[in-house]
N, C-alpha and C positions, 0 to 999 in steps of 0.2 A: 157396793161390792160388783165387781166387773167378773166376766168369764172368759177363759182361755180354752182354745179348742184343743182336744188331744186324740190320739188314736192308740187303741190297744193292738198290738202285735206279738207274735211269739215264733220263735225259732226252735222246732223240736219240744214244744212245750214250755220252753224258758220265756216267761211272759214278761213283758215291759210297758209302762205307759209311755208313749212319745209324744212330744212336743215339738212342734215346727218352729223353731225361732228365726226362720227365713220371713215369714209372714206376720209372726207375732212376738211381742216384746218378750224377752228372757225375764223369766222369774225372778223376783228379788231374793228369795230365799228357797233355792231348790232342794236344799236338805231337808228342810221342813216340809216343803210340798211332796217329797219323795215319801216322807213317814206317812203322811195323810193319805196321799192318792194310792199307795201300795197297799193299805190295810184291806184285807179281803172280806171284813164284815161292814165297815165303815167307809170304804172308798171305792174305788174303781177295782183294786186287786190286781196284784203283780209282784214280780220279784224285785220291782225298782222303777226307777224314773230315768229316761233316756232323753235329753235335750238335741236336737238336730239343728246346729246353729252354722251360719256362714263361717268361711275361713279363707285367708287371703293366698294360702299355699296349696291349698287342695279344694275338692268340690264340695267339702262340708267338714265340720268338726262334730265329734261326739262327745257328749259329756254325758257319764254315767253314774247313776246314785243308787247304791243298794236300799233295799227296804228300810234298813235301819237309819237312812240318811247319810251314811259314810260314802264319799266318793271314790270310785274305783278307777283304775288305769284303763282297763278295757274290758270289752264283754265279746266274746267270740260269737254268740249267737244273737245277740244285740246289733251289732255291727252288720251282719246281713239283712237284718230288718231295715236298718238306716238305709242301706243301699237300695233295697226294695221300695221304701217310701220316697227316695229321692227319683227314683226311675218312675215308679207308677203315678206320682203326683206331679210329673213334668218339671221338678226342679233341675235334674240332671238328665236329659234325654240321650244317655249314650249306655252302652252295655259294660263299658269298664269304667269303674268309678274308683276315686282316690278320697278316702275319709281320714282325718287327722283324728288321733286318740291321745290318750296319756303315755301310749306305747311307741308313739310314731306314727307315720303316715302310712296306711295299709291300702291296697290295691285289691278290689274285687272284680270279678268277672260274672255277668248276670247271664242266664239262660231264660229267654224271654218267649212266651206264648201267649199269643191272642193279646199282644200288648202289654202284659204284664210280667214281671219278673217273678219266676216260680221257683228256681234253684239258683243258688249263688255259691261261687268259690271264692274264697278269700285266702291271700297270701299273707300268712301270719309273722313272716319273718323268721329269723334265726331264734332258736330257743336260747335262755341264759342259763348256763349250767354251773357258773360261778356261786359257791354256797354263801359268800357273804353278799353277793349282788342280788339274789333270788328274793328278799334277803332271808338266811338262816342264821343260826349261831355256829354252823359248821365250818370249818376253814377249808375243807377239802373240796376239790373240783375234778370230775361231777360228784354229787352227792348221791350216791348209788347203793341201795340195800344198807342204809345206814340203820343201826338199831337206836330206837328211842324209848323211854319209858312214860307212859301217861298213866298217872296213878299206879296201880299194881299191874298195869298191862304192858307187855314189851311188844313193840311192833317194828317190823324193817320197812323203811320207808325210802323212796326215791324222789328227790326235789327238784324241780323244773321252774323257771318263770318264762311266761308266753308274754312279757311285759306285766302280768300280775302273779303272785307267787302261788305254788302249787305243790301239796304234798300227795304223793302217790302212794297209796297202800295195796299190795295185791294180796288176796283173801282166798280161802278156799270155797266160802260160802258167803253171800251178800244176805243180811238181814237186818232188821231195825234196830236189833241191839248194838250191831256194830256200827251203822250208819248214824243213828240218832243218838246212841250212847256215847260214841268216841269222837264223832264229828265236831261238835262243840268245844270239846276238851281240847282236841288237837289245834283247832282255828285259833284259840288264844292262849296255846302253850308257850313258855319262854324261849322255846328252840326258834320260834317264828315272830322276830320283833314287830313286823307289819302285819300281824296276823297272816292266815293262810288259808286258801281254798284247798279242801279235803277231798280226793277222789278215792274211792273205795272200788276195786276192780277184780273181777273174776275173768281168768282166761278161759276161753271156749277152745281156740285154735290159735296157731300162729297169727292168723290174720282176722280173728274174730273175738272181741273183747266186750264184756257187760260192765259197764259203769253206773254207779250212785255217786252223787256228789252233795258234800255239805259246803255251801258257798259261804264265804265271808260276807257278814252283813247280812244275809238274806236266809240262812237255814237250808234245808235240803230244796233244791231245784229239780224239776223235771229233766234238765239238760244244763250243760255247761260247756260251751263252744273251746274256750281255752283250755278248760280241763280236759278234754277229749284230746287236744293237741298235746298237753303234757303227759297224757296217758301214753299216747303214740311213742313219744320220745322216751318215757320212762321204760317202756315195754322193750324199746330196741337196746337202751343202755343196760338194762338188767339181764338182756338175753331171752326174754320172755316171749317177744313177738317181734314181727318183721316190719319194715319201714311203711307199708301200706296195710292199714287195718280199717274195718268197719267197727264202730263202736256201738253197741246197742245201749241207749239210755231210756229212762221212764217215759220221756215223750217223743221217741223216735231214734232213728239211725242217723249217724254222722260218718262221712268217709275222710280219713285222713291220709296224708302221704307226707312223710319226711324225706324230700327230696335229698339225694346223698351229694349231687353235684353242686347245688346252691346253698345247702344247709338249711334251706327254708322249708316251715311246716305249711302244707296247704290243706285246707278244711273245706269241705262240700256239703251243703245240706239246705234244707228249703226254709222259706220265710213266709209268714202268713199274716195277714191283715185281718183283725177280728170285728172290731167295730169302732165308731169315733162318737164323740160328744162333747160336752163343754163341763168345764170345772170352774167353779166359784173362786176367785183369787184376787188379793189386793197388789196393786202395783203403784210405784211412786208417782 
């Protein structure tokens, strides 16, 4: 049995295990590895696994696997950590980095202090608002304040894709009964054929929101970057908030800006390296 180096990182508490596939072979079965290494009792612990891979058209490619082994298109907090790793570990010694994802190639701008990336701004591109492309079973575009029924509960939701699907629910109060009770039911509801990430949001002001997220394949997480972007878009579409907002998550704050001129959503937040180690693994 051989070992592979890993690095634990988090963006606003949204934590993943990262493997450098520039310097190490790509794991044979990353889905199974994600399930094992993400286990918070028997593994390293995390919301999933992210592979940092070479790419011919960009500086690197990010492959992201949830804690249940399912592969997702994108992770807004994870990609900031990928950029930090690339810079801090000398793989891409530039303050502007392009990373390929399942949602396309994204550009990140780094704030560097004492030779390390501390704060990162990512251009998440244009939100997808077509109900069928998100995907949902709703034919209208955009899907704003759509009434759905989950069991005996009626909810008003706004749906957005940031390369991965999100269902945003504005609520008067945030509590475990809502997030943990309704989150998994909405995730796997027939309204969402590819399952969905669910954001529960309380408005503080037009520029300040509080968010808790039930992530597809991982359960509740400390933060969701693409989710915060979806919340920003949903707030504007439903008339609840402005284009520039601060979103407070369990793991910290993210700054969002849905730029009117470009139609792109920009997200700024921290990225932190926690520790590194070795994990036993089999290779062909």
